[in-house]
N, CA and C atoms of all chains as a GROMACS GRO file, in nm:
protein
  579
    1MET      N    1   1.186   1.284  -0.644
    1MET     CA    2   1.201   1.412  -0.565
    1MET      C    3   1.333   1.425  -0.536
    2GLU      N    4   1.363   1.537  -0.525
    2GLU     CA    5   1.513   1.620  -0.526
    2GLU      C    6   1.611   1.618  -0.369
    3ILE      N    7   1.710   1.626  -0.379
    3ILE     CA    8   1.742   1.637  -0.226
    3ILE      C    9   1.756   1.783  -0.182
    4TRP      N   10   1.713   1.821  -0.295
    4TRP     CA   11   1.741   1.998  -0.222
    4TRP      C   12   1.628   2.029  -0.134
    5GLN      N   13   1.473   1.960  -0.194
    5GLN     CA   14   1.393   1.984  -0.175
    5GLN      C   15   1.336   1.906   0.016
    6ILE      N   16   1.411   1.795  -0.026
    6ILE     CA   17   1.433   1.727   0.124
    6ILE      C   18   1.476   1.793   0.264
    7VAL      N   19   1.595   1.875   0.202
    7VAL     CA   20   1.686   1.942   0.307
    7VAL      C   21   1.645   2.045   0.356
    8GLY      N   22   1.528   2.113   0.245
    8GLY     CA   23   1.496   2.234   0.284
    8GLY      C   24   1.363   2.221   0.380
    9LEU      N   25   1.266   2.114   0.325
    9LEU     CA   26   1.168   2.078   0.432
    9LEU      C   27   1.218   2.071   0.557
   10ALA      N   28   1.323   1.972   0.601
   10ALA     CA   29   1.368   1.935   0.718
   10ALA      C   30   1.454   2.074   0.787
   11LEU      N   31   1.461   2.180   0.717
   11LEU     CA   32   1.510   2.278   0.777
   11LEU      C   33   1.446   2.386   0.822
   12ILE      N   34   1.303   2.403   0.753
   12ILE     CA   35   1.199   2.473   0.808
   12ILE      C   36   1.144   2.404   0.854
   13VAL      N   37   1.100   2.288   0.919
   13VAL     CA   38   1.040   2.198   1.028
   13VAL      C   39   1.115   2.231   1.136
   14THR      N   40   1.273   2.231   1.150
   14THR     CA   41   1.347   2.276   1.230
   14THR      C   42   1.313   2.382   1.284
   15ILE      N   43   1.346   2.515   1.217
   15ILE     CA   44   1.274   2.585   1.285
   15ILE      C   45   1.168   2.620   1.375
   16ILE      N   46   1.061   2.579   1.276
   16ILE     CA   47   0.951   2.590   1.340
   16ILE      C   48   0.933   2.532   1.406
   17GLY      N   49   0.987   2.392   1.472
   17GLY     CA   50   0.977   2.282   1.569
   17GLY      C   51   1.068   2.374   1.697
   18VAL      N   52   1.157   2.450   1.697
   18VAL     CA   53   1.262   2.506   1.813
   18VAL      C   54   1.124   2.604   1.838
   19LEU      N   55   1.029   2.695   1.747
   19LEU     CA   56   0.994   2.808   1.803
   19LEU      C   57   0.828   2.752   1.873
   20LEU      N   58   0.834   2.610   1.837
   20LEU     CA   59   0.702   2.512   1.868
   20LEU      C   60   0.710   2.497   2.023
   21ARG      N   61   0.812   2.485   2.046
   21ARG     CA   62   0.863   2.347   2.130
   21ARG      C   63   0.898   2.451   2.265
   22GLN      N   64   0.906   2.574   2.248
   22GLN     CA   65   0.897   2.660   2.362
   22GLN      C   66   0.734   2.672   2.456
   23PHE      N   67   0.632   2.681   2.340
   23PHE     CA   68   0.497   2.665   2.442
   23PHE      C   69   0.421   2.571   2.403
   24ARG      N   70   0.407   2.490   2.302
   24ARG     CA   71   0.337   2.401   2.247
   24ARG      C   72   0.410   2.257   2.216
   25PRO      N   73   0.478   2.197   2.278
   25PRO     CA   74   0.558   2.066   2.276
   25PRO      C   75   0.506   1.938   2.206
   26GLU      N   76   0.403   1.950   2.231
   26GLU     CA   77   0.312   1.816   2.169
   26GLU      C   78   0.287   1.843   2.031
   27ILE      N   79   0.257   1.964   1.991
   27ILE     CA   80   0.245   1.998   1.881
   27ILE      C   81   0.321   1.979   1.810
   28ALA      N   82   0.471   2.064   1.848
   28ALA     CA   83   0.637   2.052   1.801
   28ALA      C   84   0.657   1.894   1.794
   29LEU      N   85   0.616   1.745   1.829
   29LEU     CA   86   0.633   1.634   1.840
   29LEU      C   87   0.568   1.571   1.719
   30GLN      N   88   0.431   1.601   1.739
   30GLN     CA   89   0.345   1.575   1.591
   30GLN      C   90   0.448   1.646   1.418
   31LEU      N   91   0.480   1.772   1.463
   31LEU     CA   92   0.531   1.814   1.311
   31LEU      C   93   0.646   1.742   1.263
   32THR      N   94   0.727   1.658   1.396
   32THR     CA   95   0.853   1.592   1.342
   32THR      C   96   0.768   1.479   1.290
   33ILE      N   97   0.696   1.421   1.359
   33ILE     CA   98   0.616   1.286   1.322
   33ILE      C   99   0.589   1.327   1.197
   34LEU      N  100   0.565   1.418   1.120
   34LEU     CA  101   0.448   1.410   1.041
   34LEU      C  102   0.580   1.456   0.934
   35THR      N  103   0.716   1.501   0.961
   35THR     CA  104   0.815   1.514   0.809
   35THR      C  105   0.908   1.413   0.792
   36ALA      N  106   0.892   1.363   0.968
   36ALA     CA  107   0.954   1.208   0.918
   36ALA      C  108   0.902   1.093   0.809
   37VAL      N  109   0.752   1.114   0.855
   37VAL     CA  110   0.625   1.037   0.755
   37VAL      C  111   0.660   1.080   0.563
   38MET      N  112   0.694   1.198   0.573
   38MET     CA  113   0.680   1.278   0.435
   38MET      C  114   0.790   1.270   0.382
   39ILE      N  115   0.954   1.249   0.423
   39ILE     CA  116   1.004   1.227   0.360
   39ILE      C  117   1.083   1.086   0.342
   40PHE      N  118   1.020   1.017   0.416
   40PHE     CA  119   1.012   0.886   0.395
   40PHE      C  120   0.958   0.841   0.225
   41LEU      N  121   0.817   0.874   0.261
   41LEU     CA  122   0.716   0.882   0.120
   41LEU      C  123   0.780   0.924   0.011
   42LEU      N  124   0.855   1.036  -0.004
   42LEU     CA  125   0.944   1.063  -0.071
   42LEU      C  126   1.023   0.979  -0.149
   43VAL      N  127   1.115   0.898  -0.045
   43VAL     CA  128   1.205   0.871  -0.086
   43VAL      C  129   1.253   0.734  -0.102
   44LEU      N  130   1.087   0.693  -0.095
   44LEU     CA  131   1.038   0.535  -0.056
   44LEU      C  132   1.015   0.489  -0.249
   45GLY      N  133   0.989   0.557  -0.323
   45GLY     CA  134   0.998   0.526  -0.460
   45GLY      C  135   1.122   0.526  -0.526
   46LYS      N  136   1.242   0.573  -0.469
   46LYS     CA  137   1.341   0.502  -0.543
   46LYS      C  138   1.390   0.400  -0.464
   47VAL      N  139   1.370   0.331  -0.369
   47VAL     CA  140   1.370   0.229  -0.288
   47VAL      C  141   1.289   0.106  -0.368
   48LYS      N  142   1.214   0.132  -0.449
   48LYS     CA  143   1.146   0.066  -0.553
   48LYS      C  144   1.245   0.064  -0.584
   49VAL      N  145   1.313   0.096  -0.690
   49VAL     CA  146   1.369   0.076  -0.801
   49VAL      C  147   1.467   0.006  -0.755
   50ILE      N  148   1.565   0.051  -0.651
   50ILE     CA  149   1.681  -0.033  -0.615
   50ILE      C  150   1.649  -0.212  -0.558
   51ILE      N  151   1.516  -0.200  -0.510
   51ILE     CA  152   1.447  -0.367  -0.488
   51ILE      C  153   1.450  -0.418  -0.613
   52GLU      N  154   1.364  -0.312  -0.722
   52GLU     CA  155   1.386  -0.408  -0.853
   52GLU      C  156   1.484  -0.428  -0.872
   53LEU      N  157   1.600  -0.373  -0.889
   53LEU     CA  158   1.735  -0.449  -0.957
   53LEU      C  159   1.815  -0.539  -0.864
   54LEU      N  160   1.781  -0.551  -0.720
   54LEU     CA  161   1.821  -0.648  -0.624
   54LEU      C  162   1.756  -0.772  -0.688
   55GLN      N  163   1.643  -0.768  -0.724
   55GLN     CA  164   1.520  -0.886  -0.744
   55GLN      C  165   1.621  -0.980  -0.928
   56SER      N  166   1.619  -0.855  -0.977
   56SER     CA  167   1.707  -0.903  -1.122
   56SER      C  168   1.810  -0.934  -1.117
   57LEU      N  169   1.899  -0.918  -1.014
   57LEU     CA  170   2.000  -0.952  -0.983
   57LEU      C  171   1.982  -1.108  -0.936
   58ALA      N  172   1.892  -1.107  -0.843
   58ALA     CA  173   1.918  -1.251  -0.787
   58ALA      C  174   1.855  -1.336  -0.886
   59ASP      N  175   1.770  -1.301  -0.974
   59ASP     CA  176   1.700  -1.386  -1.050
   59ASP      C  177   1.823  -1.429  -1.208
   60GLN      N  178   1.916  -1.404  -1.199
   60GLN     CA  179   2.036  -1.402  -1.301
   60GLN      C  180   2.126  -1.478  -1.226
   61ALA      N  181   2.156  -1.428  -1.105
   61ALA     CA  182   2.190  -1.534  -1.027
   61ALA      C  183   2.115  -1.683  -0.958
   62ASN      N  184   2.075  -1.693  -0.998
   62ASN     CA  185   1.979  -1.779  -0.971
   62ASN      C  186   1.966  -1.820  -0.804
   63ILE      N  187   1.964  -1.736  -0.750
   63ILE     CA  188   1.931  -1.752  -0.572
   63ILE      C  189   1.789  -1.808  -0.612
   64ASN      N  190   1.745  -1.840  -0.472
   64ASN     CA  191   1.624  -1.868  -0.402
   64ASN      C  192   1.584  -1.743  -0.434
   65SER      N  193   1.475  -1.670  -0.475
   65SER     CA  194   1.404  -1.597  -0.436
   65SER      C  195   1.323  -1.539  -0.315
   66TYR      N  196   1.342  -1.651  -0.238
   66TYR     CA  197   1.268  -1.647  -0.077
   66TYR      C  198   1.355  -1.627  -0.026
   67TYR      N  199   1.503  -1.640  -0.017
   67TYR     CA  200   1.578  -1.547   0.068
   67TYR      C  201   1.617  -1.418   0.050
   68LEU      N  202   1.589  -1.390  -0.078
   68LEU     CA  203   1.551  -1.257  -0.101
   68LEU      C  204   1.452  -1.166  -0.043
   69LEU      N  205   1.343  -1.260  -0.028
   69LEU     CA  206   1.200  -1.147   0.016
   69LEU      C  207   1.202  -1.156   0.153
   70ILE      N  208   1.325  -1.294   0.258
   70ILE     CA  209   1.352  -1.267   0.388
   70ILE      C  210   1.427  -1.151   0.438
   71VAL      N  211   1.552  -1.133   0.367
   71VAL     CA  212   1.577  -1.046   0.348
   71VAL      C  213   1.528  -0.904   0.396
   72LEU      N  214   1.412  -0.894   0.257
   72LEU     CA  215   1.349  -0.719   0.221
   72LEU      C  216   1.284  -0.722   0.376
   73LYS      N  217   1.207  -0.832   0.410
   73LYS     CA  218   1.130  -0.813   0.514
   73LYS      C  219   1.169  -0.774   0.633
   74ILE      N  220   1.343  -0.812   0.686
   74ILE     CA  221   1.411  -0.789   0.771
   74ILE      C  222   1.414  -0.620   0.753
   75VAL      N  223   1.446  -0.596   0.662
   75VAL     CA  224   1.453  -0.466   0.633
   75VAL      C  225   1.391  -0.394   0.634
   76GLY      N  226   1.244  -0.358   0.593
   76GLY     CA  227   1.151  -0.327   0.599
   76GLY      C  228   1.105  -0.330   0.750
   77ILE      N  229   1.096  -0.452   0.861
   77ILE     CA  230   1.070  -0.464   0.991
   77ILE      C  231   1.215  -0.343   1.056
   78SER      N  232   1.337  -0.367   1.030
   78SER     CA  233   1.437  -0.278   1.095
   78SER      C  234   1.355  -0.149   1.093
   79TYR      N  235   1.340  -0.082   0.915
   79TYR     CA  236   1.277   0.042   0.930
   79TYR      C  237   1.179   0.101   1.037
   80LEU      N  238   1.111  -0.017   0.978
   80LEU     CA  239   0.982   0.094   1.100
   80LEU      C  240   0.993   0.065   1.247
   81ALA      N  241   1.054  -0.059   1.276
   81ALA     CA  242   1.110   0.007   1.448
   81ALA      C  243   1.192   0.134   1.493
   82GLU      N  244   1.281   0.146   1.369
   82GLU     CA  245   1.381   0.249   1.383
   82GLU      C  246   1.273   0.365   1.428
   83PHE      N  247   1.208   0.382   1.318
   83PHE     CA  248   1.166   0.511   1.303
   83PHE      C  249   1.059   0.546   1.451
   84GLY      N  250   0.985   0.428   1.470
   84GLY     CA  251   0.889   0.425   1.607
   84GLY      C  252   0.973   0.460   1.704
   85ALA      N  253   1.097   0.360   1.713
   85ALA     CA  254   1.210   0.412   1.852
   85ALA      C  255   1.214   0.561   1.860
   86GLN      N  256   1.305   0.596   1.780
   86GLN     CA  257   1.324   0.722   1.725
   86GLN      C  258   1.223   0.858   1.761
   87ILE      N  259   1.070   0.840   1.745
   87ILE     CA  260   1.020   0.931   1.750
   87ILE      C  261   0.982   0.887   1.943
   88CYS      N  262   0.990   0.766   1.979
   88CYS     CA  263   0.920   0.760   2.075
   88CYS      C  264   1.076   0.804   2.253
   89ARG      N  265   1.210   0.767   2.122
   89ARG     CA  266   1.349   0.865   2.243
   89ARG      C  267   1.335   0.986   2.209
   90ASP      N  268   1.309   1.074   2.127
   90ASP     CA  269   1.261   1.219   2.089
   90ASP      C  270   1.195   1.278   2.189
   91ALA      N  271   1.080   1.188   2.214
   91ALA     CA  272   0.995   1.243   2.309
   91ALA      C  273   1.037   1.219   2.467
   92GLY      N  274   1.120   1.154   2.471
   92GLY     CA  275   1.130   1.132   2.642
   92GLY      C  276   1.116   1.029   2.655
   93GLU      N  277   1.084   0.908   2.600
   93GLU     CA  278   0.980   0.771   2.643
   93GLU      C  279   1.140   0.682   2.591
   94GLY      N  280   1.241   0.642   2.638
   94GLY     CA  281   1.405   0.586   2.599
   94GLY      C  282   1.326   0.422   2.668
   95ALA      N  283   1.250   0.399   2.795
   95ALA     CA  284   1.182   0.291   2.809
   95ALA      C  285   1.096   0.211   2.713
   96LEU      N  286   1.008   0.294   2.614
   96LEU     CA  287   0.967   0.253   2.537
   96LEU      C  288   0.981   0.230   2.375
   97ALA      N  289   1.133   0.290   2.379
   97ALA     CA  290   1.222   0.280   2.268
   97ALA      C  291   1.269   0.174   2.281
   98THR      N  292   1.353   0.177   2.396
   98THR     CA  293   1.405  -0.009   2.414
   98THR      C  294   1.313  -0.103   2.380
   99LYS      N  295   1.200  -0.115   2.390
   99LYS     CA  296   1.075  -0.218   2.392
   99LYS      C  297   1.057  -0.246   2.212
  100VAL      N  298   1.067  -0.126   2.200
  100VAL     CA  299   1.030  -0.113   2.049
  100VAL      C  300   1.101  -0.195   1.942
  101GLU      N  301   1.249  -0.153   2.025
  101GLU     CA  302   1.352  -0.285   1.922
  101GLU      C  303   1.356  -0.396   1.979
  102LEU      N  304   1.324  -0.381   2.138
  102LEU     CA  305   1.354  -0.560   2.160
  102LEU      C  306   1.209  -0.632   2.084
  103ALA      N  307   1.169  -0.576   2.056
  103ALA     CA  308   1.027  -0.650   2.003
  103ALA      C  309   1.047  -0.660   1.820
  104ALA      N  310   1.125  -0.571   1.747
  104ALA     CA  311   1.218  -0.557   1.625
  104ALA      C  312   1.300  -0.673   1.635
  105LYS      N  313   1.385  -0.691   1.653
  105LYS     CA  314   1.505  -0.750   1.717
  105LYS      C  315   1.440  -0.929   1.698
  106ILE      N  316   1.308  -0.939   1.829
  106ILE     CA  317   1.239  -1.027   1.796
  106ILE      C  318   1.185  -1.097   1.675
  107SER      N  319   1.125  -0.989   1.618
  107SER     CA  320   1.065  -1.074   1.496
  107SER      C  321   1.174  -1.067   1.383
  108VAL      N  322   1.264  -0.969   1.356
  108VAL     CA  323   1.345  -1.028   1.269
  108VAL      C  324   1.423  -1.172   1.288
  109LEU      N  325   1.440  -1.199   1.449
  109LEU     CA  326   1.498  -1.344   1.454
  109LEU      C  327   1.377  -1.456   1.400
  110VAL      N  328   1.280  -1.404   1.452
  110VAL     CA  329   1.148  -1.569   1.395
  110VAL      C  330   1.169  -1.516   1.242
  111LEU      N  331   1.204  -1.447   1.151
  111LEU     CA  332   1.209  -1.440   1.029
  111LEU      C  333   1.364  -1.507   0.941
  112ALA      N  334   1.438  -1.514   1.036
  112ALA     CA  335   1.592  -1.542   1.016
  112ALA      C  336   1.555  -1.716   1.021
  113ILE      N  337   1.488  -1.781   1.097
  113ILE     CA  338   1.477  -1.906   1.140
  113ILE      C  339   1.461  -2.012   1.050
  114PRO      N  340   1.427  -1.977   0.919
  114PRO     CA  341   1.472  -2.027   0.810
  114PRO      C  342   1.559  -2.093   0.764
  115ILE      N  343   1.650  -1.937   0.737
  115ILE     CA  344   1.739  -1.934   0.678
  115ILE      C  345   1.868  -2.029   0.756
  116ILE      N  346   1.820  -1.999   0.914
  116ILE     CA  347   1.946  -2.050   1.005
  116ILE      C  348   1.946  -2.276   1.053
  117ALA      N  349   1.793  -2.255   1.001
  117ALA     CA  350   1.785  -2.428   0.933
  117ALA      C  351   1.862  -2.466   0.820
  118ALA      N  352   1.835  -2.417   0.731
  118ALA     CA  353   1.888  -2.427   0.586
  118ALA      C  354   2.069  -2.434   0.611
  119ILE      N  355   2.109  -2.381   0.695
  119ILE     CA  356   2.271  -2.369   0.699
  119ILE      C  357   2.303  -2.510   0.803
  120MET      N  358   2.239  -2.519   0.907
  120MET     CA  359   2.252  -2.586   1.038
  120MET      C  360   2.186  -2.748   0.900
  121GLU      N  361   2.133  -2.754   0.830
  121GLU     CA  362   2.118  -2.893   0.727
  121GLU      C  363   2.198  -2.850   0.628
  122SER      N  364   2.244  -2.806   0.556
  122SER     CA  365   2.355  -2.801   0.522
  122SER      C  366   2.505  -2.821   0.580
  123LEU      N  367   2.507  -2.801   0.651
  123LEU     CA  368   2.589  -2.788   0.740
  123LEU      C  369   2.652  -2.969   0.815
  124ILE      N  370   2.551  -3.021   0.859
  124ILE     CA  371   2.448  -3.148   0.932
  124ILE      C  372   2.497  -3.275   0.750
  125ARG      N  373   2.480  -3.205   0.649
  125ARG     CA  374   2.515  -3.281   0.538
  125ARG      C  375   2.645  -3.269   0.496
  126LEU      N  376   2.709  -3.178   0.558
  126LEU     CA  377   2.871  -3.186   0.496
  126LEU      C  378   2.905  -3.270   0.595
  127MET      N  379   2.908  -3.270   0.700
  127MET     CA  380   2.957  -3.338   0.811
  127MET      C  381   2.971  -3.511   0.772
  128PRO      N  382   3.052  -3.560   0.763
  128PRO     CA  383   3.060  -3.701   0.727
  128PRO      C  384   3.011  -3.810   0.836
  129MET      N  385   0.249   1.870  -0.281
  129MET     CA  386   0.136   1.799  -0.172
  129MET      C  387   0.186   1.698  -0.030
  130SER      N  388   0.278   1.732  -0.004
  130SER     CA  389   0.344   1.650   0.102
  130SER      C  390   0.376   1.805   0.157
  131PHE      N  391   0.471   1.896   0.163
  131PHE     CA  392   0.476   2.036   0.161
  131PHE      C  393   0.378   2.116   0.263
  132ASN      N  394   0.273   2.067   0.208
  132ASN     CA  395   0.136   2.179   0.222
  132ASN      C  396   0.092   2.135   0.360
  133LEU      N  397   0.122   2.006   0.374
  133LEU     CA  398   0.036   1.919   0.510
  133LEU      C  399   0.119   1.935   0.616
  134VAL      N  400   0.276   1.926   0.573
  134VAL     CA  401   0.378   1.978   0.702
  134VAL      C  402   0.358   2.143   0.777
  135LEU      N  403   0.325   2.218   0.651
  135LEU     CA  404   0.336   2.395   0.657
  135LEU      C  405   0.204   2.385   0.744
  136THR      N  406   0.095   2.294   0.670
  136THR     CA  407  -0.026   2.304   0.784
  136THR      C  408  -0.031   2.226   0.942
  137VAL      N  409   0.039   2.170   0.961
  137VAL     CA  410   0.069   2.153   1.088
  137VAL      C  411   0.157   2.269   1.171
  138ALA      N  412   0.238   2.311   1.111
  138ALA     CA  413   0.293   2.400   1.165
  138ALA      C  414   0.214   2.530   1.175
  139GLY      N  415   0.105   2.585   1.135
  139GLY     CA  416   0.043   2.686   1.128
  139GLY      C  417  -0.081   2.648   1.250
  140ILE      N  418  -0.095   2.528   1.244
  140ILE     CA  419  -0.182   2.491   1.334
  140ILE      C  420  -0.171   2.542   1.500
  141GLY      N  421  -0.055   2.453   1.471
  141GLY     CA  422   0.019   2.436   1.590
  141GLY      C  423   0.074   2.633   1.684
  142ILE      N  424   0.142   2.702   1.516
  142ILE     CA  425   0.144   2.827   1.557
  142ILE      C  426  -0.023   2.899   1.661
  143LEU      N  427  -0.100   2.890   1.591
  143LEU     CA  428  -0.206   2.935   1.575
  143LEU      C  429  -0.263   2.921   1.763
  144VAL      N  430  -0.290   2.796   1.771
  144VAL     CA  431  -0.348   2.721   1.902
  144VAL      C  432  -0.213   2.766   1.994
  145GLY      N  433  -0.130   2.753   1.985
  145GLY     CA  434  -0.011   2.822   2.085
  145GLY      C  435  -0.057   2.960   2.103
  146ILE      N  436  -0.095   3.026   2.045
  146ILE     CA  437  -0.108   3.165   2.045
  146ILE      C  438  -0.244   3.226   2.085
  147LEU      N  439  -0.338   3.130   2.029
  147LEU     CA  440  -0.476   3.144   2.116
  147LEU      C  441  -0.461   3.093   2.280
  148ALA      N  442  -0.378   3.005   2.278
  148ALA     CA  443  -0.389   2.922   2.430
  148ALA      C  444  -0.370   3.023   2.512
  149MET      N  445  -0.242   3.094   2.444
  149MET     CA  446  -0.162   3.206   2.555
  149MET      C  447  -0.222   3.310   2.581
  150LEU      N  448  -0.312   3.363   2.471
  150LEU     CA  449  -0.445   3.498   2.478
  150LEU      C  450  -0.484   3.445   2.594
  151LEU      N  451  -0.571   3.356   2.603
  151LEU     CA  452  -0.736   3.276   2.677
  151LEU      C  453  -0.655   3.258   2.778
  152ASN      N  454  -0.518   3.246   2.826
  152ASN     CA  455  -0.457   3.212   2.934
  152ASN      C  456  -0.464   3.357   3.015
  153GLU      N  457  -0.381   3.462   2.940
  153GLU     CA  458  -0.393   3.574   2.985
  153GLU      C  459  -0.501   3.633   3.000
  154SER      N  460  -0.652   3.662   2.946
  154SER     CA  461  -0.736   3.676   2.969
  154SER      C  462  -0.824   3.601   3.081
  155GLY      N  463  -0.761   3.505   3.116
  155GLY     CA  464  -0.818   3.460   3.275
  155GLY      C  465  -0.882   3.313   3.246
  156ARG      N  466  -0.885   3.299   3.120
  156ARG     CA  467  -0.987   3.130   3.073
  156ARG      C  468  -0.920   2.983   3.063
  157LYS      N  469  -0.871   2.985   3.178
  157LYS     CA  470  -0.750   2.862   3.201
  157LYS      C  471  -0.838   2.763   3.120
  158GLU      N  472  -0.969   2.728   3.131
  158GLU     CA  473  -1.053   2.598   3.095
  158GLU      C  474  -1.081   2.588   2.929
  159MET      N  475  -1.097   2.729   2.868
  159MET     CA  476  -1.114   2.773   2.761
  159MET      C  477  -0.930   2.740   2.695
  160ALA      N  478  -0.904   2.833   2.719
  160ALA     CA  479  -0.712   2.708   2.703
  160ALA      C  480  -0.681   2.596   2.686
  161GLN      N  481  -0.733   2.542   2.765
  161GLN     CA  482  -0.695   2.434   2.726
  161GLN      C  483  -0.788   2.341   2.646
  162ALA      N  484  -0.886   2.340   2.644
  162ALA     CA  485  -1.015   2.313   2.563
  162ALA      C  486  -0.921   2.359   2.427
  163VAL      N  487  -0.896   2.461   2.391
  163VAL     CA  488  -0.834   2.518   2.271
  163VAL      C  489  -0.715   2.355   2.207
  164THR      N  490  -0.610   2.372   2.354
  164THR     CA  491  -0.493   2.266   2.323
  164THR      C  492  -0.573   2.149   2.284
  165ILE      N  493  -0.616   2.111   2.353
  165ILE     CA  494  -0.676   1.978   2.348
  165ILE      C  495  -0.726   1.932   2.185
  166ALA      N  496  -0.809   2.055   2.157
  166ALA     CA  497  -0.839   2.032   1.998
  166ALA      C  498  -0.749   2.088   1.935
  167GLY      N  499  -0.645   2.143   1.977
  167GLY     CA  500  -0.559   2.143   1.802
  167GLY      C  501  -0.471   2.011   1.830
  168VAL      N  502  -0.405   1.950   1.980
  168VAL     CA  503  -0.362   1.798   1.905
  168VAL      C  504  -0.442   1.738   1.840
  169VAL      N  505  -0.570   1.704   1.894
  169VAL     CA  506  -0.674   1.582   1.766
  169VAL      C  507  -0.673   1.672   1.670
  170VAL      N  508  -0.706   1.792   1.617
  170VAL     CA  509  -0.695   1.822   1.479
  170VAL      C  510  -0.565   1.739   1.415
  171VAL      N  511  -0.411   1.762   1.482
  171VAL     CA  512  -0.270   1.734   1.419
  171VAL      C  513  -0.276   1.588   1.443
  172LEU      N  514  -0.340   1.512   1.491
  172LEU     CA  515  -0.330   1.415   1.498
  172LEU      C  516  -0.383   1.300   1.426
  173TYR      N  517  -0.481   1.377   1.351
  173TYR     CA  518  -0.549   1.316   1.295
  173TYR      C  519  -0.489   1.304   1.123
  174ILE      N  520  -0.445   1.430   1.113
  174ILE     CA  521  -0.364   1.445   0.975
  174ILE      C  522  -0.250   1.309   1.031
  175VAL      N  523  -0.160   1.347   1.102
  175VAL     CA  524  -0.049   1.232   1.165
  175VAL      C  525  -0.088   1.110   1.120
  176VAL      N  526  -0.189   1.057   1.133
  176VAL     CA  527  -0.246   0.948   1.136
  176VAL      C  528  -0.264   0.896   1.054
  177GLN      N  529  -0.369   0.953   0.978
  177GLN     CA  530  -0.358   0.956   0.817
  177GLN      C  531  -0.233   0.945   0.758
  178SER      N  532  -0.166   1.018   0.741
  178SER     CA  533  -0.019   0.992   0.658
  178SER      C  534   0.077   0.888   0.688
  179MET      N  535   0.044   0.838   0.858
  179MET     CA  536   0.115   0.734   0.904
  179MET      C  537   0.057   0.601   0.868
  180SER      N  538  -0.068   0.608   0.839
  180SER     CA  539  -0.149   0.464   0.771
  180SER      C  540  -0.057   0.470   0.629
  181GLN      N  541  -0.113   0.598   0.560
  181GLN     CA  542  -0.052   0.573   0.402
  181GLN      C  543   0.093   0.546   0.434
  182LEU      N  544   0.180   0.559   0.478
  182LEU     CA  545   0.347   0.541   0.514
  182LEU      C  546   0.351   0.411   0.561
  183PHE      N  547   0.304   0.322   0.641
  183PHE     CA  548   0.270   0.187   0.687
  183PHE      C  549   0.246   0.053   0.568
  184ASP      N  550   0.117   0.173   0.467
  184ASP     CA  551   0.097   0.066   0.364
  184ASP      C  552   0.180   0.066   0.273
  185LEU      N  553   0.241   0.186   0.237
  185LEU     CA  554   0.345   0.146   0.123
  185LEU      C  555   0.468   0.085   0.180
  186VAL      N  556   0.540   0.140   0.337
  186VAL     CA  557   0.585  -0.008   0.340
  186VAL      C  558   0.559  -0.140   0.353
  187LYS      N  559   0.475  -0.198   0.384
  187LYS     CA  560   0.416  -0.286   0.336
  187LYS      C  561   0.442  -0.378   0.214
  188SER      N  562   0.388  -0.248   0.125
  188SER     CA  563   0.405  -0.319  -0.021
  188SER      C  564   0.549  -0.296  -0.070
  189VAL      N  565   0.592  -0.214  -0.060
  189VAL     CA  566   0.798  -0.191  -0.119
  189VAL      C  567   0.852  -0.312  -0.046
  190PHE      N  568   0.867  -0.387   0.090
  190PHE     CA  569   0.890  -0.465   0.126
  190PHE      C  570   0.900  -0.562   0.168
  191GLN      N  571   0.708  -0.584   0.108
  191GLN     CA  572   0.622  -0.702   0.079
  191GLN      C  573   0.633  -0.839   0.239
  192LEU      N  574   0.587  -0.700   0.332
  192LEU     CA  575   0.574  -0.726   0.478
  192LEU      C  576   0.417  -0.739   0.504
  193TYR      N  577   0.408  -0.886   0.496
  193TYR     CA  578   0.222  -0.950   0.488
  193TYR      C  579   0.237  -1.058   0.596
   0.00000   0.00000   0.00000
């Protein structure tokens, strides 16, 4: 999907959204959510290519693919949480958005536990 | 395909807004409320479907299981 199509879609939705927000704010919000989903669906095909490149590079450098998988999961979690939190904040629910971000941070931390443990292990091995 | 869905939602929004305004002007407040709720439910159906599609795609691309 090309960039001008995405920009055009976003501009048209912005104009219609300004019109709708005056008398139907709830449908304007849903229109925004739908557009965000659509733009990400269009972009995700290219993200797949980037991830395949990263995986092949990691294979060539003999990095354990387990760590790459963790990093990928963290990126996915942060994207989803950002998506939800931003929509909540747009609708004026700042408290809910903060909670979503907190949950995302905690799950990222849980995913990072194996990496932290590996670092600690190698540190302990280095110490005399 | 994606463009059509967004324009459909925008059309539903404008249509529901005008209908609700007309019903309000002619003194049928409860009908206007019903039309608004129906519009929101129809749009929510579309939005939830495409959101589940997005979540499935994100799960498969970032291997979140």
